[in-house]
N, CA, C and O atoms as a Maestro MAE file, in Angstrom:
{
 s_m_m2io_version
 :::
 2.0.0
}

f_m_ct {
 s_m_title
 :::
 protein
 m_atom[348] {
  # First column is atom index #
  i_m_mmod_type
  r_m_x_coord
  r_m_y_coord
  r_m_z_coord
  i_m_residue_number
  s_m_chain_name
  s_m_pdb_residue_name
  s_m_pdb_atom_name
  i_m_atomic_number
  :::
  1 25 -82.683 34.389 13.917 1 A "MET " " N  " 7
  2 3 -83.467 35.210 14.794 1 A "MET " " CA " 6
  3 2 -84.570 35.867 13.969 1 A "MET " " C  " 6
  4 15 -84.352 36.303 12.838 1 A "MET " " O  " 8
  5 25 -85.665 35.920 14.518 2 A "MET " " N  " 7
  6 3 -86.795 36.489 13.792 2 A "MET " " CA " 6
  7 2 -87.127 37.862 14.320 2 A "MET " " C  " 6
  8 15 -87.098 38.134 15.520 2 A "MET " " O  " 8
  9 25 -87.446 38.721 13.359 3 A "ASN " " N  " 7
  10 3 -87.845 40.071 13.758 3 A "ASN " " CA " 6
  11 2 -89.341 40.054 14.116 3 A "ASN " " C  " 6
  12 15 -90.147 39.512 13.360 3 A "ASN " " O  " 8
  13 25 -89.701 40.620 15.216 4 A "GLN " " N  " 7
  14 3 -91.108 40.667 15.620 4 A "GLN " " CA " 6
  15 2 -91.570 42.126 15.679 4 A "GLN " " C  " 6
  16 15 -90.833 43.020 16.095 4 A "GLN " " O  " 8
  17 25 -92.771 42.323 15.264 5 A "MET " " N  " 7
  18 3 -93.311 43.682 15.226 5 A "MET " " CA " 6
  19 2 -94.769 43.647 15.742 5 A "MET " " C  " 6
  20 15 -95.511 42.720 15.417 5 A "MET " " O  " 8
  21 25 -95.171 44.630 16.525 6 A "ASN " " N  " 7
  22 3 -96.546 44.699 17.028 6 A "ASN " " CA " 6
  23 2 -97.368 45.611 16.111 6 A "ASN " " C  " 6
  24 15 -96.977 46.743 15.824 6 A "ASN " " O  " 8
  25 25 -98.514 45.094 15.662 7 A "ASN " " N  " 7
  26 3 -99.362 45.956 14.847 7 A "ASN " " CA " 6
  27 2 -100.412 46.630 15.745 7 A "ASN " " C  " 6
  28 15 -100.322 46.538 16.969 7 A "ASN " " O  " 8
  29 25 -101.416 47.313 15.146 8 A "GLN " " N  " 7
  30 3 -102.384 48.086 15.922 8 A "GLN " " CA " 6
  31 2 -103.284 47.211 16.783 8 A "GLN " " C  " 6
  32 15 -103.732 47.658 17.839 8 A "GLN " " O  " 8
  33 25 -103.551 46.034 16.386 9 A "ASN " " N  " 7
  34 3 -104.457 45.158 17.145 9 A "ASN " " CA " 6
  35 2 -103.719 44.460 18.283 9 A "ASN " " C  " 6
  36 15 -104.337 43.754 19.080 9 A "ASN " " O  " 8
  37 25 -102.441 44.646 18.365 10 A "GLY " " N  " 7
  38 3 -101.665 43.973 19.401 10 A "GLY " " CA " 6
  39 2 -101.209 42.593 18.964 10 A "GLY " " C  " 6
  40 15 -100.623 41.827 19.728 10 A "GLY " " O  " 8
  41 25 -101.496 42.317 17.735 11 A "CYS " " N  " 7
  42 3 -101.042 41.015 17.247 11 A "CYS " " CA " 6
  43 2 -99.575 41.112 16.902 11 A "CYS " " C  " 6
  44 15 -99.055 42.132 16.450 11 A "CYS " " O  " 8
  45 25 -98.996 40.071 17.127 12 A "VAL " " N  " 7
  46 3 -97.575 40.030 16.810 12 A "VAL " " CA " 6
  47 2 -97.438 39.520 15.390 12 A "VAL " " C  " 6
  48 15 -97.905 38.434 15.047 12 A "VAL " " O  " 8
  49 25 -96.809 40.306 14.603 13 A "LYS " " N  " 7
  50 3 -96.630 39.944 13.211 13 A "LYS " " CA " 6
  51 2 -95.140 39.705 12.983 13 A "LYS " " C  " 6
  52 15 -94.295 40.475 13.438 13 A "LYS " " O  " 8
  53 25 -94.854 38.678 12.308 14 A "GLU " " N  " 7
  54 3 -93.448 38.377 12.026 14 A "GLU " " CA " 6
  55 2 -93.050 39.049 10.734 14 A "GLU " " C  " 6
  56 15 -93.754 38.981 9.727 14 A "GLU " " O  " 8
  57 25 -91.910 39.698 10.788 15 A "CYS " " N  " 7
  58 3 -91.370 40.316 9.582 15 A "CYS " " CA " 6
  59 2 -90.506 39.295 8.879 15 A "CYS " " C  " 6
  60 15 -89.822 38.497 9.520 15 A "CYS " " O  " 8
  61 25 -90.540 39.321 7.605 16 A "PRO " " N  " 7
  62 3 -89.690 38.367 6.892 16 A "PRO " " CA " 6
  63 2 -88.222 38.711 7.134 16 A "PRO " " C  " 6
  64 15 -87.863 39.887 7.198 16 A "PRO " " O  " 8
  65 25 -87.380 37.703 7.268 17 A "PRO " " N  " 7
  66 3 -85.956 37.969 7.513 17 A "PRO " " CA " 6
  67 2 -85.328 38.599 6.277 17 A "PRO " " C  " 6
  68 15 -85.736 38.340 5.145 17 A "PRO " " O  " 8
  69 25 -84.352 39.412 6.521 18 A "THR " " N  " 7
  70 3 -83.639 40.031 5.408 18 A "THR " " CA " 6
  71 2 -82.290 39.309 5.246 18 A "THR " " C  " 6
  72 15 -81.582 39.023 6.212 18 A "THR " " O  " 8
  73 25 -81.996 39.047 4.046 19 A "TYR " " N  " 7
  74 3 -80.714 38.368 3.741 19 A "TYR " " CA " 6
  75 2 -79.837 39.324 2.975 19 A "TYR " " C  " 6
  76 15 -80.269 39.950 2.007 19 A "TYR " " O  " 8
  77 25 -78.640 39.429 3.403 20 A "THR " " N  " 7
  78 3 -77.679 40.240 2.695 20 A "THR " " CA " 6
  79 2 -76.667 39.288 2.067 20 A "THR " " C  " 6
  80 15 -76.117 38.406 2.726 20 A "THR " " O  " 8
  81 25 -76.449 39.487 0.824 21 A "GLU " " N  " 7
  82 3 -75.526 38.595 0.142 21 A "GLU " " CA " 6
  83 2 -74.149 39.242 0.091 21 A "GLU " " C  " 6
  84 15 -73.994 40.356 -0.409 21 A "GLU " " O  " 8
  85 25 -73.148 38.531 0.615 22 A "CYS " " N  " 7
  86 3 -71.782 39.025 0.604 22 A "CYS " " CA " 6
  87 2 -70.984 38.236 -0.430 22 A "CYS " " C  " 6
  88 15 -71.289 37.093 -0.774 22 A "CYS " " O  " 8
  89 25 -69.973 38.899 -0.889 23 A "LYS " " N  " 7
  90 3 -69.082 38.199 -1.809 23 A "LYS " " CA " 6
  91 2 -68.358 37.106 -1.031 23 A "LYS " " C  " 6
  92 15 -68.056 37.278 0.151 23 A "LYS " " O  " 8
  93 25 -68.084 36.006 -1.676 24 A "PRO " " N  " 7
  94 3 -67.381 34.943 -0.953 24 A "PRO " " CA " 6
  95 2 -65.930 35.335 -0.655 24 A "PRO " " C  " 6
  96 15 -65.283 36.053 -1.418 24 A "PRO " " O  " 8
  97 25 -65.467 34.852 0.445 25 A "ILE " " N  " 7
  98 3 -64.069 35.078 0.824 25 A "ILE " " CA " 6
  99 2 -63.244 33.978 0.164 25 A "ILE " " C  " 6
  100 15 -63.471 32.786 0.374 25 A "ILE " " O  " 8
  101 25 -62.314 34.405 -0.611 26 A "GLU " " N  " 7
  102 3 -61.452 33.431 -1.277 26 A "GLU " " CA " 6
  103 2 -60.068 33.490 -0.664 26 A "GLU " " C  " 6
  104 15 -59.511 34.562 -0.425 26 A "GLU " " O  " 8
  105 25 -59.547 32.343 -0.425 27 A "SER " " N  " 7
  106 3 -58.185 32.277 0.088 27 A "SER " " CA " 6
  107 2 -57.395 31.293 -0.781 27 A "SER " " C  " 6
  108 15 -57.954 30.482 -1.518 27 A "SER " " O  " 8
  109 25 -56.112 31.401 -0.662 28 A "CYS " " N  " 7
  110 3 -55.264 30.556 -1.486 28 A "CYS " " CA " 6
  111 2 -54.074 30.115 -0.633 28 A "CYS " " C  " 6
  112 15 -53.545 30.878 0.175 28 A "CYS " " O  " 8
  113 25 -53.686 28.905 -0.833 29 A "SER " " N  " 7
  114 3 -52.474 28.431 -0.175 29 A "SER " " CA " 6
  115 2 -51.680 27.642 -1.207 29 A "SER " " C  " 6
  116 15 -52.213 27.123 -2.188 29 A "SER " " O  " 8
  117 25 -50.431 27.579 -0.947 30 A "LYS " " N  " 7
  118 3 -49.557 26.896 -1.890 30 A "LYS " " CA " 6
  119 2 -48.721 25.892 -1.110 30 A "LYS " " C  " 6
  120 15 -48.161 26.214 -0.061 30 A "LYS " " O  " 8
  121 25 -48.644 24.704 -1.619 31 A "GLN " " N  " 7
  122 3 -47.830 23.675 -0.998 31 A "GLN " " CA " 6
  123 2 -46.738 23.291 -1.991 31 A "GLN " " C  " 6
  124 15 -47.010 22.946 -3.141 31 A "GLN " " O  " 8
  125 25 -45.512 23.359 -1.523 32 A "VAL " " N  " 7
  126 3 -44.377 23.030 -2.387 32 A "VAL " " CA " 6
  127 2 -43.856 21.659 -1.976 32 A "VAL " " C  " 6
  128 15 -43.514 21.426 -0.817 32 A "VAL " " O  " 8
  129 25 -43.805 20.788 -2.922 33 A "ILE " " N  " 7
  130 3 -43.264 19.450 -2.683 33 A "ILE " " CA " 6
  131 2 -42.008 19.325 -3.537 33 A "ILE " " C  " 6
  132 15 -42.059 19.385 -4.766 33 A "ILE " " O  " 8
  133 25 -40.890 19.151 -2.858 34 A "ASN " " N  " 7
  134 3 -39.625 19.011 -3.579 34 A "ASN " " CA " 6
  135 2 -39.375 17.538 -3.850 34 A "ASN " " C  " 6
  136 15 -39.350 16.718 -2.932 34 A "ASN " " O  " 8
  137 25 -39.198 17.223 -5.082 35 A "GLN " " N  " 7
  138 3 -38.856 15.859 -5.463 35 A "GLN " " CA " 6
  139 2 -37.468 15.872 -6.067 35 A "GLN " " C  " 6
  140 15 -37.159 16.689 -6.934 35 A "GLN " " O  " 8
  141 25 -36.640 14.959 -5.602 36 A "TYR " " N  " 7
  142 3 -35.278 14.855 -6.113 36 A "TYR " " CA " 6
  143 2 -35.164 13.562 -6.903 36 A "TYR " " C  " 6
  144 15 -35.522 12.484 -6.429 36 A "TYR " " O  " 8
  145 25 -34.672 13.696 -8.084 37 A "HIS " " N  " 7
  146 3 -34.477 12.537 -8.944 37 A "HIS " " CA " 6
  147 2 -32.972 12.384 -9.160 37 A "HIS " " C  " 6
  148 15 -32.337 13.248 -9.765 37 A "HIS " " O  " 8
  149 25 -32.408 11.294 -8.669 38 A "TYR " " N  " 7
  150 3 -30.978 11.062 -8.771 38 A "TYR " " CA " 6
  151 2 -30.693 10.113 -9.932 38 A "TYR " " C  " 6
  152 15 -31.316 9.063 -10.082 38 A "TYR " " O  " 8
  153 25 -29.752 10.518 -10.722 39 A "THR " " N  " 7
  154 3 -29.287 9.669 -11.808 39 A "THR " " CA " 6
  155 2 -27.810 9.406 -11.559 39 A "THR " " C  " 6
  156 15 -27.016 10.340 -11.444 39 A "THR " " O  " 8
  157 25 -27.451 8.139 -11.478 40 A "LYS " " N  " 7
  158 3 -26.051 7.808 -11.228 40 A "LYS " " CA " 6
  159 2 -25.280 7.883 -12.535 40 A "LYS " " C  " 6
  160 15 -25.613 7.234 -13.526 40 A "LYS " " O  " 8
  161 25 -24.250 8.692 -12.497 41 A "GLN " " N  " 7
  162 3 -23.396 8.893 -13.665 41 A "GLN " " CA " 6
  163 2 -21.996 8.435 -13.280 41 A "GLN " " C  " 6
  164 15 -21.379 9.044 -12.407 41 A "GLN " " O  " 8
  165 25 -21.477 7.382 -13.903 42 A "PRO " " N  " 7
  166 3 -20.108 6.964 -13.572 42 A "PRO " " CA " 6
  167 2 -19.102 8.022 -14.000 42 A "PRO " " C  " 6
  168 15 -19.168 8.562 -15.104 42 A "PRO " " O  " 8
  169 25 -18.188 8.296 -13.112 43 A "TYR " " N  " 7
  170 3 -17.120 9.252 -13.382 43 A "TYR " " CA " 6
  171 2 -15.822 8.526 -13.115 43 A "TYR " " C  " 6
  172 15 -15.527 8.193 -11.968 43 A "TYR " " O  " 8
  173 25 -15.050 8.278 -14.137 44 A "ILE " " N  " 7
  174 3 -13.830 7.493 -14.016 44 A "ILE " " CA " 6
  175 2 -12.641 8.431 -14.090 44 A "ILE " " C  " 6
  176 15 -12.471 9.185 -15.048 44 A "ILE " " O  " 8
  177 25 -11.825 8.362 -13.052 45 A "HIS " " N  " 7
  178 3 -10.604 9.159 -13.002 45 A "HIS " " CA " 6
  179 2 -9.443 8.200 -12.807 45 A "HIS " " C  " 6
  180 15 -9.440 7.418 -11.856 45 A "HIS " " O  " 8
  181 25 -8.474 8.247 -13.681 46 A "THR " " N  " 7
  182 3 -7.342 7.336 -13.620 46 A "THR " " CA " 6
  183 2 -6.178 8.007 -12.898 46 A "THR " " C  " 6
  184 15 -5.737 9.093 -13.271 46 A "THR " " O  " 8
  185 25 -5.697 7.341 -11.865 47 A "PHE " " N  " 7
  186 3 -4.517 7.800 -11.149 47 A "PHE " " CA " 6
  187 2 -3.333 6.989 -11.658 47 A "PHE " " C  " 6
  188 15 -3.352 5.760 -11.597 47 A "PHE " " O  " 8
  189 25 -2.324 7.651 -12.148 48 A "VAL " " N  " 7
  190 3 -1.140 6.977 -12.667 48 A "VAL " " CA " 6
  191 2 -0.015 7.168 -11.661 48 A "VAL " " C  " 6
  192 15 0.318 8.292 -11.286 48 A "VAL " " O  " 8
  193 25 0.565 6.055 -11.231 49 A "THR " " N  " 7
  194 3 1.697 6.096 -10.313 49 A "THR " " CA " 6
  195 2 2.927 5.645 -11.078 49 A "THR " " C  " 6
  196 15 2.951 4.545 -11.630 49 A "THR " " O  " 8
  197 25 3.930 6.475 -11.112 50 A "GLU " " N  " 7
  198 3 5.163 6.160 -11.816 50 A "GLU " " CA " 6
  199 2 6.261 5.959 -10.785 50 A "GLU " " C  " 6
  200 15 6.533 6.838 -9.967 50 A "GLU " " O  " 8
  201 25 6.882 4.800 -10.835 51 A "VAL " " N  " 7
  202 3 7.959 4.491 -9.907 51 A "VAL " " CA " 6
  203 2 9.269 4.676 -10.663 51 A "VAL " " C  " 6
  204 15 9.490 4.050 -11.700 51 A "VAL " " O  " 8
  205 25 10.126 5.529 -10.145 52 A "VAL " " N  " 7
  206 3 11.418 5.809 -10.770 52 A "VAL " " CA " 6
  207 2 12.488 5.248 -9.844 52 A "VAL " " C  " 6
  208 15 12.613 5.668 -8.694 52 A "VAL " " O  " 8
  209 25 13.263 4.286 -10.362 53 A "HIS " " N  " 7
  210 3 14.343 3.681 -9.591 53 A "HIS " " CA " 6
  211 2 15.645 4.391 -9.961 53 A "HIS " " C  " 6
  212 15 16.043 4.417 -11.126 53 A "HIS " " O  " 8
  213 25 16.283 4.948 -8.980 54 A "HIS " " N  " 7
  214 3 17.555 5.628 -9.193 54 A "HIS " " CA " 6
  215 2 18.668 4.719 -8.679 54 A "HIS " " C  " 6
  216 15 18.708 4.385 -7.494 54 A "HIS " " O  " 8
  217 25 19.565 4.323 -9.567 55 A "HIS " " N  " 7
  218 3 20.690 3.479 -9.191 55 A "HIS " " CA " 6
  219 2 21.924 4.369 -9.124 55 A "HIS " " C  " 6
  220 15 22.399 4.865 -10.146 55 A "HIS " " O  " 8
  221 25 22.430 4.561 -7.938 56 A "VAL " " N  " 7
  222 3 23.574 5.431 -7.719 56 A "VAL " " CA " 6
  223 2 24.755 4.551 -7.324 56 A "VAL " " C  " 6
  224 15 24.665 3.763 -6.383 56 A "VAL " " O  " 8
  225 25 25.859 4.691 -8.050 57 A "LEU " " N  " 7
  226 3 27.056 3.915 -7.766 57 A "LEU " " CA " 6
  227 2 27.879 4.637 -6.717 57 A "LEU " " C  " 6
  228 15 28.298 5.778 -6.912 57 A "LEU " " O  " 8
  229 25 28.102 3.966 -5.615 58 A "GLN " " N  " 7
  230 3 28.920 4.523 -4.554 58 A "GLN " " CA " 6
  231 2 30.125 3.608 -4.370 58 A "GLN " " C  " 6
  232 15 29.980 2.411 -4.120 58 A "GLN " " O  " 8
  233 25 31.296 4.180 -4.496 59 A "ASN " " N  " 7
  234 3 32.515 3.403 -4.304 59 A "ASN " " CA " 6
  235 2 32.748 3.180 -2.821 59 A "ASN " " C  " 6
  236 15 32.642 4.094 -2.002 59 A "ASN " " O  " 8
  237 25 33.065 1.948 -2.508 60 A "GLU " " N  " 7
  238 3 33.305 1.586 -1.127 60 A "GLU " " CA " 6
  239 2 34.739 1.070 -1.028 60 A "GLU " " C  " 6
  240 15 35.156 0.216 -1.810 60 A "GLU " " O  " 8
  241 25 35.477 1.592 -0.072 61 A "PHE " " N  " 7
  242 3 36.869 1.194 0.096 61 A "PHE " " CA " 6
  243 2 36.920 -0.136 0.827 61 A "PHE " " C  " 6
  244 15 36.487 -0.249 1.974 61 A "PHE " " O  " 8
  245 25 37.450 -1.133 0.150 62 A "ILE " " N  " 7
  246 3 37.627 -2.446 0.756 62 A "ILE " " CA " 6
  247 2 39.108 -2.795 0.620 62 A "ILE " " C  " 6
  248 15 39.563 -3.095 -0.483 62 A "ILE " " O  " 8
  249 25 39.860 -2.765 1.703 63 A "PRO " " N  " 7
  250 3 41.291 -3.090 1.605 63 A "PRO " " CA " 6
  251 2 41.491 -4.595 1.413 63 A "PRO " " C  " 6
  252 15 40.803 -5.420 2.014 63 A "PRO " " O  " 8
  253 25 42.430 -4.907 0.578 64 A "ARG " " N  " 7
  254 3 42.801 -6.300 0.379 64 A "ARG " " CA " 6
  255 2 44.271 -6.435 0.773 64 A "ARG " " C  " 6
  256 15 45.151 -5.852 0.140 64 A "ARG " " O  " 8
  257 25 44.511 -7.174 1.778 65 A "TYR " " N  " 7
  258 3 45.868 -7.346 2.278 65 A "TYR " " CA " 6
  259 2 46.455 -8.614 1.674 65 A "TYR " " C  " 6
  260 15 45.886 -9.701 1.767 65 A "TYR " " O  " 8
  261 25 47.587 -8.435 1.068 66 A "VAL " " N  " 7
  262 3 48.280 -9.557 0.450 66 A "VAL " " CA " 6
  263 2 49.626 -9.717 1.169 66 A "VAL " " C  " 6
  264 15 50.360 -8.749 1.371 66 A "VAL " " O  " 8
  265 25 49.912 -10.897 1.529 67 A "THR " " N  " 7
  266 3 51.213 -11.156 2.164 67 A "THR " " CA " 6
  267 2 52.008 -12.107 1.272 67 A "THR " " C  " 6
  268 15 51.462 -12.966 0.580 67 A "THR " " O  " 8
  269 25 53.233 -11.924 1.320 68 A "SER " " N  " 7
  270 3 54.110 -12.829 0.578 68 A "SER " " CA " 6
  271 2 55.220 -13.300 1.507 68 A "SER " " C  " 6
  272 15 55.599 -12.610 2.453 68 A "SER " " O  " 8
  273 25 55.711 -14.444 1.224 69 A "GLU " " N  " 7
  274 3 56.806 -15.000 2.022 69 A "GLU " " CA " 6
  275 2 57.973 -15.310 1.097 69 A "GLU " " C  " 6
  276 15 57.786 -15.771 -0.029 69 A "GLU " " O  " 8
  277 25 59.156 -15.055 1.577 70 A "LYS " " N  " 7
  278 3 60.374 -15.394 0.857 70 A "LYS " " CA " 6
  279 2 61.188 -16.326 1.736 70 A "LYS " " C  " 6
  280 15 61.355 -16.088 2.933 70 A "LYS " " O  " 8
  281 25 61.670 -17.347 1.150 71 A "HIS " " N  " 7
  282 3 62.574 -18.253 1.859 71 A "HIS " " CA " 6
  283 2 63.977 -18.012 1.302 71 A "HIS " " C  " 6
  284 15 64.232 -18.263 0.124 71 A "HIS " " O  " 8
  285 25 64.853 -17.543 2.122 72 A "VAL " " N  " 7
  286 3 66.224 -17.232 1.726 72 A "VAL " " CA " 6
  287 2 67.161 -18.145 2.516 72 A "VAL " " C  " 6
  288 15 67.076 -18.255 3.739 72 A "VAL " " O  " 8
  289 25 68.008 -18.757 1.812 73 A "ASN " " N  " 7
  290 3 69.010 -19.583 2.486 73 A "ASN " " CA " 6
  291 2 70.184 -18.695 2.879 73 A "ASN " " C  " 6
  292 15 70.879 -18.159 2.016 73 A "ASN " " O  " 8
  293 25 70.394 -18.546 4.131 74 A "GLU " " N  " 7
  294 3 71.471 -17.729 4.663 74 A "GLU " " CA " 6
  295 2 72.700 -18.630 4.909 74 A "GLU " " C  " 6
  296 15 72.559 -19.782 5.318 74 A "GLU " " O  " 8
  297 25 73.876 -18.102 4.660 75 A "PRO " " N  " 7
  298 3 75.061 -18.893 5.007 75 A "PRO " " CA " 6
  299 2 75.191 -19.037 6.526 75 A "PRO " " C  " 6
  300 15 74.796 -18.137 7.266 75 A "PRO " " O  " 8
  301 25 75.690 -20.056 6.951 76 A "THR " " N  " 7
  302 3 75.842 -20.307 8.378 76 A "THR " " CA " 6
  303 2 76.995 -19.495 8.931 76 A "THR " " C  " 6
  304 15 77.989 -19.257 8.247 76 A "THR " " O  " 8
  305 25 76.860 -19.098 10.101 77 A "GLN " " N  " 7
  306 3 77.923 -18.336 10.757 77 A "GLN " " CA " 6
  307 2 78.766 -19.286 11.603 77 A "GLN " " C  " 6
  308 15 78.232 -20.172 12.272 77 A "GLN " " O  " 8
  309 25 80.061 -19.101 11.571 78 A "ASN " " N  " 7
  310 3 80.901 -19.907 12.443 78 A "ASN " " CA " 6
  311 2 81.005 -19.229 13.802 78 A "ASN " " C  " 6
  312 15 80.447 -18.154 14.019 78 A "ASN " " O  " 8
  313 25 81.687 -19.838 14.661 79 A "SER " " N  " 7
  314 3 81.770 -19.320 16.015 79 A "SER " " CA " 6
  315 2 82.555 -18.022 16.092 79 A "SER " " C  " 6
  316 15 82.450 -17.287 17.074 79 A "SER " " O  " 8
  317 25 83.306 -17.748 15.107 80 A "CYS " " N  " 7
  318 3 84.117 -16.509 15.118 80 A "CYS " " CA " 6
  319 2 83.359 -15.355 14.528 80 A "CYS " " C  " 6
  320 15 83.797 -14.209 14.632 80 A "CYS " " O  " 8
  321 25 82.306 -15.609 13.951 81 A "GLY " " N  " 7
  322 3 81.547 -14.537 13.346 81 A "GLY " " CA " 6
  323 2 81.910 -14.263 11.930 81 A "GLY " " C  " 6
  324 15 81.463 -13.263 11.368 81 A "GLY " " O  " 8
  325 25 82.723 -15.128 11.306 82 A "ASN " " N  " 7
  326 3 83.077 -14.936 9.914 82 A "ASN " " CA " 6
  327 2 82.040 -15.614 9.026 82 A "ASN " " C  " 6
  328 15 81.638 -16.754 9.259 82 A "ASN " " O  " 8
  329 25 81.637 -14.904 8.041 83 A "ASN " " N  " 7
  330 3 80.717 -15.475 7.079 83 A "ASN " " CA " 6
  331 2 81.518 -15.876 5.872 83 A "ASN " " C  " 6
  332 15 82.223 -15.054 5.287 83 A "ASN " " O  " 8
  333 25 81.424 -17.086 5.505 84 A "ASN " " N  " 7
  334 3 82.162 -17.564 4.336 84 A "ASN " " CA " 6
  335 2 81.183 -17.744 3.189 84 A "ASN " " C  " 6
  336 15 80.327 -18.629 3.215 84 A "ASN " " O  " 8
  337 25 81.321 -16.906 2.199 85 A "PHE " " N  " 7
  338 3 80.449 -16.998 1.033 85 A "PHE " " CA " 6
  339 2 81.230 -17.576 -0.101 85 A "PHE " " C  " 6
  340 15 82.394 -17.215 -0.280 85 A "PHE " " O  " 8
  341 25 80.699 -18.386 -0.817 86 A "ASN " " N  " 7
  342 3 81.313 -18.888 -2.037 86 A "ASN " " CA " 6
  343 2 80.677 -18.176 -3.202 86 A "ASN " " C  " 6
  344 15 79.532 -18.428 -3.578 86 A "ASN " " O  " 8
  345 25 81.445 -17.294 -3.749 87 A "ARG " " N  " 7
  346 3 80.853 -16.534 -4.851 87 A "ARG " " CA " 6
  347 2 81.465 -16.939 -6.102 87 A "ARG " " C  " 6
  348 15 81.110 -16.420 -7.160 87 A "ARG " " O  " 8
  :::
 }
 m_bond[347] {
  # First column is bond index #
  i_m_from
  i_m_to
  i_m_order
  :::
  1 1 2 1
  2 2 3 1
  3 3 4 2
  4 3 5 1
  5 5 6 1
  6 6 7 1
  7 7 8 2
  8 7 9 1
  9 9 10 1
  10 10 11 1
  11 11 12 2
  12 11 13 1
  13 13 14 1
  14 14 15 1
  15 15 16 2
  16 15 17 1
  17 17 18 1
  18 18 19 1
  19 19 20 2
  20 19 21 1
  21 21 22 1
  22 22 23 1
  23 23 24 2
  24 23 25 1
  25 25 26 1
  26 26 27 1
  27 27 28 2
  28 27 29 1
  29 29 30 1
  30 30 31 1
  31 31 32 2
  32 31 33 1
  33 33 34 1
  34 34 35 1
  35 35 36 2
  36 35 37 1
  37 37 38 1
  38 38 39 1
  39 39 40 2
  40 39 41 1
  41 41 42 1
  42 42 43 1
  43 43 44 2
  44 43 45 1
  45 45 46 1
  46 46 47 1
  47 47 48 2
  48 47 49 1
  49 49 50 1
  50 50 51 1
  51 51 52 2
  52 51 53 1
  53 53 54 1
  54 54 55 1
  55 55 56 2
  56 55 57 1
  57 57 58 1
  58 58 59 1
  59 59 60 2
  60 59 61 1
  61 61 62 1
  62 62 63 1
  63 63 64 2
  64 63 65 1
  65 65 66 1
  66 66 67 1
  67 67 68 2
  68 67 69 1
  69 69 70 1
  70 70 71 1
  71 71 72 2
  72 71 73 1
  73 73 74 1
  74 74 75 1
  75 75 76 2
  76 75 77 1
  77 77 78 1
  78 78 79 1
  79 79 80 2
  80 79 81 1
  81 81 82 1
  82 82 83 1
  83 83 84 2
  84 83 85 1
  85 85 86 1
  86 86 87 1
  87 87 88 2
  88 87 89 1
  89 89 90 1
  90 90 91 1
  91 91 92 2
  92 91 93 1
  93 93 94 1
  94 94 95 1
  95 95 96 2
  96 95 97 1
  97 97 98 1
  98 98 99 1
  99 99 100 2
  100 99 101 1
  101 101 102 1
  102 102 103 1
  103 103 104 2
  104 103 105 1
  105 105 106 1
  106 106 107 1
  107 107 108 2
  108 107 109 1
  109 109 110 1
  110 110 111 1
  111 111 112 2
  112 111 113 1
  113 113 114 1
  114 114 115 1
  115 115 116 2
  116 115 117 1
  117 117 118 1
  118 118 119 1
  119 119 120 2
  120 119 121 1
  121 121 122 1
  122 122 123 1
  123 123 124 2
  124 123 125 1
  125 125 126 1
  126 126 127 1
  127 127 128 2
  128 127 129 1
  129 129 130 1
  130 130 131 1
  131 131 132 2
  132 131 133 1
  133 133 134 1
  134 134 135 1
  135 135 136 2
  136 135 137 1
  137 137 138 1
  138 138 139 1
  139 139 140 2
  140 139 141 1
  141 141 142 1
  142 142 143 1
  143 143 144 2
  144 143 145 1
  145 145 146 1
  146 146 147 1
  147 147 148 2
  148 147 149 1
  149 149 150 1
  150 150 151 1
  151 151 152 2
  152 151 153 1
  153 153 154 1
  154 154 155 1
  155 155 156 2
  156 155 157 1
  157 157 158 1
  158 158 159 1
  159 159 160 2
  160 159 161 1
  161 161 162 1
  162 162 163 1
  163 163 164 2
  164 163 165 1
  165 165 166 1
  166 166 167 1
  167 167 168 2
  168 167 169 1
  169 169 170 1
  170 170 171 1
  171 171 172 2
  172 171 173 1
  173 173 174 1
  174 174 175 1
  175 175 176 2
  176 175 177 1
  177 177 178 1
  178 178 179 1
  179 179 180 2
  180 179 181 1
  181 181 182 1
  182 182 183 1
  183 183 184 2
  184 183 185 1
  185 185 186 1
  186 186 187 1
  187 187 188 2
  188 187 189 1
  189 189 190 1
  190 190 191 1
  191 191 192 2
  192 191 193 1
  193 193 194 1
  194 194 195 1
  195 195 196 2
  196 195 197 1
  197 197 198 1
  198 198 199 1
  199 199 200 2
  200 199 201 1
  201 201 202 1
  202 202 203 1
  203 203 204 2
  204 203 205 1
  205 205 206 1
  206 206 207 1
  207 207 208 2
  208 207 209 1
  209 209 210 1
  210 210 211 1
  211 211 212 2
  212 211 213 1
  213 213 214 1
  214 214 215 1
  215 215 216 2
  216 215 217 1
  217 217 218 1
  218 218 219 1
  219 219 220 2
  220 219 221 1
  221 221 222 1
  222 222 223 1
  223 223 224 2
  224 223 225 1
  225 225 226 1
  226 226 227 1
  227 227 228 2
  228 227 229 1
  229 229 230 1
  230 230 231 1
  231 231 232 2
  232 231 233 1
  233 233 234 1
  234 234 235 1
  235 235 236 2
  236 235 237 1
  237 237 238 1
  238 238 239 1
  239 239 240 2
  240 239 241 1
  241 241 242 1
  242 242 243 1
  243 243 244 2
  244 243 245 1
  245 245 246 1
  246 246 247 1
  247 247 248 2
  248 247 249 1
  249 249 250 1
  250 250 251 1
  251 251 252 2
  252 251 253 1
  253 253 254 1
  254 254 255 1
  255 255 256 2
  256 255 257 1
  257 257 258 1
  258 258 259 1
  259 259 260 2
  260 259 261 1
  261 261 262 1
  262 262 263 1
  263 263 264 2
  264 263 265 1
  265 265 266 1
  266 266 267 1
  267 267 268 2
  268 267 269 1
  269 269 270 1
  270 270 271 1
  271 271 272 2
  272 271 273 1
  273 273 274 1
  274 274 275 1
  275 275 276 2
  276 275 277 1
  277 277 278 1
  278 278 279 1
  279 279 280 2
  280 279 281 1
  281 281 282 1
  282 282 283 1
  283 283 284 2
  284 283 285 1
  285 285 286 1
  286 286 287 1
  287 287 288 2
  288 287 289 1
  289 289 290 1
  290 290 291 1
  291 291 292 2
  292 291 293 1
  293 293 294 1
  294 294 295 1
  295 295 296 2
  296 295 297 1
  297 297 298 1
  298 298 299 1
  299 299 300 2
  300 299 301 1
  301 301 302 1
  302 302 303 1
  303 303 304 2
  304 303 305 1
  305 305 306 1
  306 306 307 1
  307 307 308 2
  308 307 309 1
  309 309 310 1
  310 310 311 1
  311 311 312 2
  312 311 313 1
  313 313 314 1
  314 314 315 1
  315 315 316 2
  316 315 317 1
  317 317 318 1
  318 318 319 1
  319 319 320 2
  320 319 321 1
  321 321 322 1
  322 322 323 1
  323 323 324 2
  324 323 325 1
  325 325 326 1
  326 326 327 1
  327 327 328 2
  328 327 329 1
  329 329 330 1
  330 330 331 1
  331 331 332 2
  332 331 333 1
  333 333 334 1
  334 334 335 1
  335 335 336 2
  336 335 337 1
  337 337 338 1
  338 338 339 1
  339 339 340 2
  340 339 341 1
  341 341 342 1
  342 342 343 1
  343 343 344 2
  344 343 345 1
  345 345 346 1
  346 346 347 1
  347 347 348 2
  :::
 }
}
């Protein structure tokens, strides 16, 4: 925009523009970028399994039946019921 001024003759005279110098506005922003670097590290864990066998003796009752036979010669009986032994 130009400043205009009227002088005594009615002529329009232009005034030179005035410039004001301001300090610059400075701003700052920060951007954070997260980078993850993975390194694979082997981790060895040994699991030990121990098997313990317990042998327990348990007595079990098992009957064994044994039979025996005897053959005995008996003296014969007579009709009267007398037994005659020869000794």
